N, C-alpha and C positions, 0 to 999 in steps of 0.2 A: 933656793933661798928659803930659809926656815921662817915660818910665820911667827910674828910677835905674840906674847902671851895675850894681849888684848884681842888680837884678831882670832886667835884660837877660842877664847871665850865667846866672842860674837858668833863665830861659826857654830859652835856647840849650842848656843842659845837659839839661833835660827833653826838648827837641826831639830831641837826638841820641840820648837814651836810648830814646825812642819809635821812632826809626828803626832803631836797632840791634835792639830787640825785634821789630819788624816783619820785619826781614831774618832773624833767627835763627828765627822760626817758619815763614817762607816758603821759605828756601833749602832745608831738608831735604826739603820736599816735592817741589820741582823737581829736586833731586838724585836723588831716588828715581825719578822719571820718567826723567831722563837727565841725566848730568853736562854734556853738550853743551848741553842746553836751558838749564840754570842759567847756564853760562857765556855763551851768547848773550843771555839776558835781561839779565845783568849788564852786558855790553858795550853792548847797545843803550841801557839805561838810562842808563849813563854818558855815552854819546855825546849822548843827548837832553838831560841835564842840562848838559853843556858847550855844546851849541848854544844852549839858552835863556840861559845866562849870557852867552855871547859876544854874542848878539842884543841883550841889555840894555846891555852895556857896549861895543858896537861903536864909538862915536865916540872912546873912550879908547885903543883899540888898545894896551892894556897887555900886557906879556909875561906868561908863565905866572905865576900867583900862587896863594897858598893858597885864595883864593876859588874858583878854578876847580877844585882839587882837592875842595873841599867840594860844589861843584856836581855833580861826577861821582859822588861818593859818595851824595848825596841822590837823584840820578836813578837810580842803580843800586838803591838800597834801595826807592825808591817803585814802580819797575816790577816788582821782584821780588815785592813784596807785592800789586800789582794783578793780576799773572798768577796768583799762587797763590790769591788771594781766591775765585774761583769753584770751585776745587778743594776748598778748605777748606769752602766752603758745601755742597758735595755730600757730602763725607765726613761732615759733622756731621748731615745730615738724618735717618738712621735714629735717632740718639739724641735729636734735638730734636723731631722729628715722626714717631714710629714708625708704620709702615704698619699700621693695625689692620683686621682682618676680623672680621665679626660671626658669632655663632652665635645665630640667632633661633629661639625656640620658638613655634610656632603651634598653635592648636587651633580646631576648629569645634564644640567642646562634646561631641564624641563620641570623638575620637582626636586624637593629637599628631603634628605634623610638625616636625622639627628641621632647619633649613637652616644648614649650615655653609659659610660663605663661603670661597673658596679662591683662590689664585694659582697660576699655572703654575710659577713659580720662587720659592722662599723658603728660609727657614731650616730645617736639619735638625730642630731642636728642635720647630719648628711642626708639621711633618708627622708626626713621632713622636707628638706629643700627639693629632693628628687620628686617626691609625691606631689609637691606644689607645681613643679615644672610639668609633670605629667598631666594634671588637671588643666593647666593653661593650654598645653598642647592639644588636648581632647577638645577644649572649648573653640580652639582655632581650626579644628577639623582634621588634625592629624589622626592617623591610624596608629594605635599604640601596640607595639610588638613587645612581648614579655619573654624572658627566659624562663625555662622550667621543664626539665626532662619529664616526659609522661611515663606513667608505670607500663610495665610490659608483661609478658608471660612469666609464669614462675621460673622457668628455665632461664630466661633472660635476665630477670632480676637477680637470680642466684649467680649468674655469671659476672654481672656488674659489681655485686657485693664482694665477690672473691677477687675480681681484677683491682678494685679500689681499696681492698682491705677495710671495708666498711661492714655495717651490719643491718641494713634495711633503711630506716627512716633518717635520711641525712638532714632534713629540715629540722627534726626534733633535735638532733645532735647540734646543729648550728645554734639553734635557739638556746640549748643548755650552755654551750661555749660562750655565747653572748652574755648570758647571766653571770657566769663565772668571771669573765673578763671585764665586766662593766660596760659592756657594749650591747648593741642590738642586733636582731636578726632581720634582714631585709623583708622577709615575708610578713613580719608584723605590721609593716608600714605600707607595703605595696598591695597587700590583699584587698584592702577596701576599694582600691581602683579595679583590680581584676574581678572582684566579685560580680560585676555587672556584666561580664563577658557574654553570659548566655542572653542577656537582654539586648546587648548591641555588638553582635559578633563582627559587624563590618568594621567597627573601630576599636575593638579590644580583642587582641589575638594573642593567644599563647603560641608563638612561633617556633617552639622548639620540637625536637623529635621525641620519639618514645624509646624506651629501653629496648624494646623489641627491634627497632630499626637499627639501633646502635649494635646490637648483638649480631643481626644479619650482616651488617657492614663488616664487622669484625670476622665473621666466618668467611666472607668473600675475600677479605684481605689475607687471612691465613691460607685459604685455598690456593691463592696466587704465590703466597711465600710462607711455607710451612714454618720456617724458622721463627716467625712472629709469636707463635704459640708458646715458645719457650721463654718469651720476654716477660710474661706476666708472672707476678709473685706466686710462690706455691701456697697452696691453702689446704688445711686439714679438715675444712668443712665446719670448724667450731667457731668461726668468727673471732679468732684471737685479737685481730686488731681493734674491733669494736669493743670487746671485752676490756682490754687495757684502757682505752679511752673512757669508757663508762666508769670503770673503777676509779680513775683519776678524777672524774667529775664528782663522783660520790665523796671522795675524800676532800676535794675542794668545798663541797657544800657544807662539810662539817667543820670548817675552819673558823677561827675567831674573827671578829670584825676587822681588827688591825691586820691580820694575815691575809683577809680577803681583799682589802685595800691594796696591799702590797702585791698580791697575785694579779689584781686587775691592772696595776701599773705595769707590772712585768708582761702581762699578756699583750697589752697595747704595743709594747715594744717589740715583741715577737711578731705580731701581725705586721707591723711596719717593716721589719726587716725581710720577713719571709715573703710577704705579698709584693714588696717592692722589687723583688729579684725578677730577672727575665725568666720566662718559662723554660725550664730544663728540657732536653730532648728526652722524649718518652714515646715508645711505640704506640701506647695507648692514647696518645694525643692525637693519632691519626683518625681515631673515632671521637674522642671527647672534644677536640678542637676542630680538626680539619673537616670531618664529615658534617658536623653541625654548622660550621661556617658555610659550607657548600649549600646545605638546605636553607639556611637564613637567607642567602644570597638569591636562591631560586624564589623564596616567598617574596622578597622584595621586587624581583623582576616580574612576578605575577601581578603586581599592582602598579602598572606603569604610569598611572596618573594620580597616584596618591602620595602626599607627604606622610612620611613615617617617622615616628619617634620610638627608638629601640632602647631597652634597658637590658643590657647583657653584661657578663663579666668582661673586664677590661682586656683580658687576654685574648679575647676573640677578635678585637678590631683589626689587628694587622692582617690575619688571615681572611676576614671578611672583606676588607678593602681590596685585597689581591683578587678575591673571587669576583667582586663587582667589576674591577677594571678588566678582568679576563672575559666577562660577559660584554662589557661596553667600555672602551678606553676613555669615554667622555666623562666618567666619574672623576670628580675632583674634590680635594678637601677645601672648603671655603673658609673655615675658622676652627679654632680649638681653644677650649677653656678648660681650666684645671680647678679641681675641687679636693680639699683634704678629707679623706673618708674617715680617718680616726682623728678626733678632736678632743680637747679636754671637755669635761662636762660643763653644760651651760648653767647648771644650778649653782648658785653661789649664796653665801650668807654674809650679811653686813650689818652695820649699825648706823641708824640715822642720827646725825648730829643736830639735835633739836635744842633750840634755846629754851631754858626753863620758863614756865608760864609766869 
């Protein structure tokens, strides 16, 4: 059944309204990235719309008509929306699917172990709350266990750099990424608690392994299964992975304020998506996760009468819990609380509505 003239007019009006809305919510995002980017997308979209229109009307060979103008406008609006869509998707991720980390309370019936899941880069509010909990736990007599792989021999450090495609000081790298992404590095907030470790080693403990221990464990695994050696990424010894990241950070540091704001919003979305995924299978995880989990469980077992508060990467918890239960089946999860690790900034600007004097 053919639509009436009024129905066609209404549908066309609705269609143009939707296209206008799509363009209005997409164009500012591309403008913030670069006015040239917006101009290029609009131009390419208009040309694509024209090409499709001309291809459909080619036999008629008509001169320029309002239909061609409409085709150009439709193409420009649609392509602008398509290019902006993935950016919008990333920007909205922290609000739609917040990256939550657990705080799990464990007990074997005699003492309590609290595991606070961490991320290397997160929101300032999150780290402030963790630091406050650490101080409270220390005042209550808990032993504080901190994550932090200790330096190793030059050979071991070179192996880890090549295996992880990094280039040395990962902490400095995390701090730079935090600055670019409008986030914070965990070391900037927990260091003030750890700095007294030498004064109170009984209650402040860096419970992690050294790079040398990780390297020795990898060598042991490779000796038992030589095929593992082929799973590590090839390296030419020039640190290409770090060079690329360093170059990207340098470019980001030179962006305009509006571009930095957009990049920070996109970064938060990327962190929410990537860190929210389950840990992917990786042969190196047998050292980075499994080996360190075993050592952490051994450290917990070495203090049978102490309540312990642990700050470790969230990915470590499942393996740590398995290791604890393997040592003593009495270990149980007593409670779990969740905290968003990436939050909107808590700084806001407003205006007081004061009555005139």
